[in-house]
N, C-alpha and C positions, 0 to 999 in steps of 0.2 A: 291425592291430598284434598282435604275438604276446602272448599272455596267459600269465602264470606261474601254474601250478596249485599251490595250497598243500595239500600232503598232511600230515595230522596223525594221529598215533596217538590212541587214545582218551584216554590219559593226557595227551598233549600238548594235545588239544582242551580237556580240563578246565582245564589251567593257562592256556591261551590265553583261554578264556571268562572266567576269573576276572580276567585282566588287562584284558579288554575291558570288563567290568562296572565296573572301577575307572576306566576312561577315559570311559565314556559321559557323565557329567555335564560333561565338559570344555567350556568355552566356546570357540566358534570365531567367526571374523568373515568376513563375506561379501566384504569389500573393504577393502584398505588405503586409508585416506582421511585424510591428514594435513592437509587444508585446514581452516582455521578455520571454525567454525560448522557443521561437518558431523558428523552422528551416525554411529556405526558400528552395523552389524547384529550383534546378539547372538543366537546360535543354540545351543541345547542339542542335542548329538548323541544322539538317542534313536531307537528303532526303532518306536515305537507311535503316531506322530503323523500318519502319512499319511492323507489323506482317502480315502473309499471311491470307487474307480473300477472300471469294467468290467475284468475279467480282471486283477485285482490280482496282480502278481508275488509268488512265494513268497519269503519272507525266510529264508535258510538260515544255518547257523553260519558258513559261509565268507563270506557277505555281511557279517555282523556283524564278523568278524575283519578283513576288508579295510577296512571303515569306520574301524576303529581304526588300521590301518596307515597309510592315506593321510592321515587327520586329523592324526596325530602328525607325520608327515613335512612336511605342508603348513604346520602350525602353526610349525614350525621353519624354514620356507622351503627345505626340501630337496625341491624339486618333482620332481626327477628320480626320487627314490625313491617319490614319491606317484603317479606316472603309472599304473603297471600296476594296483595295487589299486583306484585310482579308476575306471579304465575297466572293470575287472571288475564292480564294484558298479553302475556307471552302466548297463551293458549288460544285466546279468542281473537285478538287483533294485533298480531306480531309486526304489523307494518305501521303502527301508530307513531312511534318515535325511535330514533337511534339510541335514546337513553335506555331502552330495554336492553340493548346489547352492550352499552357502556357500563351499566350497573349489574347486568346479569351475572357475569363471571365473578364479581365480588360477592354477590348474594349466594351463589352456588359454592364458592370457596368457604364461606361461613358455614353453610350447611354441611359441607364435607368435614369441617373441623368439629361439628357436633354429632356426626353420624357414628353409630356404634357398631353396626354390622357391615361385613364386607359386601353383602348383597346391596345394601343401601348405598354404600360408597361407589360401587360399580355403576349403579343407575345414575348417580349424580355425575360421575366422570363422563359417562356417555352423553348425558344431557348437556354438559359443558361444551362438548365438541359440537353437539347439535346447535347450540346457541350461535356459535361462529358460522355454521353453515347457513342458518336462517338470516344472519346479518348479511352474509354475502348475497343471499337471495333478494332481500328487500333494500339493502343499502350498499351493495357492492360497487355502485357507480359513484359513490361520494368522491368528490375531487380531492379532498384533503386526506381522507382515510379510505382508500379504495380497496378492492379485493386483495391485492398483494399485502397491504398493511394488515388486513384482518387475518390472513393466513399466517403471518408472522406471529401475531398474538396467540392464535390457535396453537401454533407449534410450541411456543413458550409454555403455555399451560399444559400441553400434552407432556412435555418433558418434566414438568413439576408433579403431575398427578399419575402418569402411567409409568411408574417406576419399575414395574416388572419387565417392561420392554427394554432390554439392554441396548439394542441397536437403534431403536427409535427411528426406523426408516420412514414412516409416515411424516414425522416431524421434520426430518431432513428434506423431504420433497416439498413440504409447505414452505420451509425456510428458503429453499432454493428459488421457488417462485416469488417469494416475498422480496428477496434481495435483488433478483433480476428485475422485478417490477418497480420497486421503490428506488433503486440505485442509491445515490448519495443522500436520499431522504430516509434511508433505512436507519433504524435506531442502532446504537452500538451493541445493545443487548442481542438484537436479532442477528447482526453480522457475526458477533462473537459466538453465538450458539450454533450458527450455520457452520463456521469453521471447526468448532468443537465436534459436531456430529459427523462432519466429513472425515475428520481424523479418526473418530471411533470406527466408522465403517472401513477405513483403510487398514487400521490395525487388525480388524476382524478378518479381513480378506484382502491382502495387498494385491493379489493378482487380479481380482475382480474390480477393486475400487481404486487401484493405483493411479490410473490416468485421470479419473474423476477427481481424486483428491488434489492432484497437482493443478488441474484446471480450476478447481474451487479456490485453492490458495491464491492463484494468480488473480482471480476475480476479486476476492476479498482484499488482497494487497493493493490492487489498483484503486478500489473504492476508498480504503482508509488513507492511502496516499493523497487522494484528491480532497478528502474531508479534512485531513490534518493541515493541508496547505492553503485552505480557504480562510482568509482573515475574517470573513463574515460569519464563520461557523464558531459559535461559542463553545462547542465541544471539541475543537480542533486538538487541544492538548490531550484530551482523553482518547481521541482517535489515534494519536501518535503512540500513546501508551499501549492501546489495544493492538496496534500494528506490531510493536516490538515484541509483545507477548506471543502473538500468532507466528511471527517470524521464528522465534525460539522453538516453539512447538514443531513447526515444519522442519527446522534444521535437525532436530533430534529424532524425527520420525523415520528417517532412512529413505524417505521418498525423494530427497534432494540428491541422492547419489547419481552422478553423471551417467554411469553405465545403465542404471535403471531408466533414466530419462531417455537415453538412446533407444533402449528396447521399446519403450512406449511410443516414441515419436518418430522413429526412422520411417515407418510405413506412412504415418500421417503426413510427414513432410513430402515424401515421394508422391503421395496422392494429392498434394496441395500446391504443386509447383506453379500453378496459375492463380492461386488464391492468396492475394496479397495480405488480406486481413489475418488469415490463419498463420501465414509465415511470420508476420510481425508479432503476433501473440506468442508464438513459439520462441522467437528470438528474445523477446523481453523476458520470458520465463527462464531461458538458459542464462541470460545475464544476471537475473535476480538470484539464482542459486549458484553463481560462479562456475558455470559449465560452458563458457563461451569458447573453449578450445576444442570442443567436440566436433567430429566430422559431420554430425547431423546438423549442428548449428551452422557450420560452414555451408552446407548444402542449402539451408534455408536462407542464409544471408546472400548467397550468390543468386538464387532464384528471385529473391526479393529485389535485389539490385537491378536485375534485368527488367523486372516489371515496373519498378519506380525507385530510382536511386534516392537514398536518404543517408543521413549521417550514420545511422546505425548499420545499415546494410553495407556502406562503404567501409566502415571500421571492421565489420565482420569479415569482409573479403580480404582486407589487409592482414588480419590475423591468419586467415587461411593461407595466404601467400607466404607469410613468415614461417608457418609450420612446414611448408614445402621448400623453404629456403629460397623462395623467389623474392629477393629483397627489393629489386626494382619495382616489381608489381606491387609489393606492400607499400612502397613510398607513393606510388601513383594513387592507390586507394586512400591512403592517409591524407594526401593532398585534397582528394575529393571530399573526404569527411570534414576537413577543415572548412571547405567552401560551403558545405551544407550545415555546419554547426551554427547554432544560434547564440551561444554564449562564449565569452572570451576564455573562460576556464577550459571549455572543451577544445577550442581552437589552440590554446596553449598546450594542451596535452598532446594533440595530434602532431603539432610541430616539434614537440620534444621527442616523440616517438620516432619521427623522421630523423632528427638529429642523432638519436641513439643508434639507429640502423646504420647511418653513414659512418658513425664513429666505431661501433663495435663489429659490424658485419662487413661493410664495404671497405672500411679503413680509409675513407676519404675525410681526413681531419678538417681541412678548410670548410668543406660543405657541412660537416657536422657542427662546427662552431656557428656557421651562418644560420642554420635552422634553430640552434639553441638560442641565438640572439633574437630570432623571430618569435620564438616561444616567449621570451622575456618581454617582448613588446606587448603581448596580450596579457601577461601576468608577471609583473616585475619581481614579485617576492618568492620566486621559485628557487630555492637553494639547489635543487637537483641540476638545474641548468648550469650554474656556476661550478658545481661539482664535476659535471661532465666536461666542461671546458678545461678545468684544471687537470683532469685526468688525461685529456688529449695533449696538453702541453707537456705533462710529465712523461708521456710516452714518445715524445718527439726528439729527434736528433738533427737539428737544422745546420749543424756545423760539422766540419771535418776534424775539428779539434776536440779532444775528450774533455778538457777543462771548460771550454766555451759551451759545450753541450750541457754542462751542469747549470748554466744560467737559466735553463728552462724551468728549473725547480723554484726559482724565485717567482716567476710569473704564475706557476701552478699554485704555489702557496698563497699568492695574492687572491686567486679565485676561490680557494678553499676558505680563506678568511672572509671574503665577501659573502659566501654561502652562509657562514655562521651569522653574519650580520643581518641578513634579510630573512632567514628562515631558521628559527630555533630548533625545528624538528630534526635538522641534519647537523646540528652543532657538534654532537659527539663524534660522528663519523668524520666530519670536516677536521676537527682537532686531531683525530688519530692520523689522518693523512698528512696534516701539517707536521706532526711529530716525526712521521716516517720520512717524508721527503726533505725536511730541513737538515737531516743528517748528511744529505748529498750536496749541500751548498758548496760552492768553491771555498777552499780554505783561505785564510789571510795571505798565506804565502803564494797560493795560486793566483789570487787577485793581484798581488804585487807584481808578479812576473808577467801578467797579461794586461798591464796598464796600457800598452800600445794598442790593445784591442778595445779600449774604451772602458776597462774595468777600474773604477776608482771607488773605494769603499765609501758608502754614504751618498754617492752621487747617482743621478738617474742613468739608467741603461736601457736601451731598446733591444729586446731579444730579436735575433735575426730570423731569416727564413719566412715561412708562411705565418708564423706567430705574430711578429711585428708589434709586440706588446711592450710598453714602457714600464719598467719596474725600478726598484732601488737595489743597487749593488750592496750586498751585506754578507 
């Protein structure tokens, strides 16, 4: 391309330099991005920020002048006027200003839109990739927009312009480096494209890319969870939306199948029994895709618990014991999980699970009720606890007399009614049980003939045996 040579008199140079100095602090943007939840790059056009590299090009007055010229033109989207001064700076003094690389992709994108031949377009696409490489060379140590950030932008443009590459493996590798390097500072566009390309590779070759896709999903999921939970992040709501979308894609991909996970991670777990970080990552993944009943998960949980007991490892070991019908062992582990848990909701859940084991598996109804009540202390609005206690009452026969044993249904229905009151989510089931068990209440005649046992219609009555619950005779 022909380059225009800018000839200036000494006086003209002075005036031009003054104008350039006034323009240097101008803010420029690397990429127009009008998508919601997307940050824009803010770059100050200065000449002293290039990192030290071998054979650093000399920055001349002409370089500084041309930076000002193409920056002003590109800022106003007058890309035709920006082309020549941009090429001049890019080819002769590429270390002059980060503005070269902030505006460069915009200028090349405009040229691509004007190009007529495939040969010309191919050259421009390759130049675009080279621009990002040079930016890394001269400005890759920028604190705000370092090399990982640049690789992310390079990958996005690769995806836009190298459409013949169906797998886009180079872009995937750049995005991976970008996400790992930028962490929660990554843009949602970069994170989303990384997840998308990982899915593309998995669908192309599940055997080769299965483990990688699952690991990538875990990484992306953790990042988006952190970003969406950060009240200071103005894109938190968009991070949540992106997370939901990626979750859906992963769920229908087939990679979340528990059997496939076991095939991928059985050997990984066995080779990582002393690697706590790896064990925890695998356990979180299994939880995320609802595969925490797997033997591989149990192995990871047990090994993790030996290295460093945590709430999650204790809960995992409890599930393992349940599967083996070791109910006492499960209770011990759930007690540990309760102690390690940081939230009342979690503590309430573990105490409820203990109550359920005592009631359903061990058949120790008094202890079952005791733990259900403990669970309610942590979270009083749990209808399931009252439902459990009511079911325990309905299954009990504390008397030797058949009629007196019917009094347990009064106490049971009281608990079902309480469940409806505190927890609307179980109202339908609670009412169904009330309708069922109220059919077995003592009849008016049976109440009359058991007045000597304390049955008086409309009066308080304390159900005997372990229940000891006061109800109303009805």
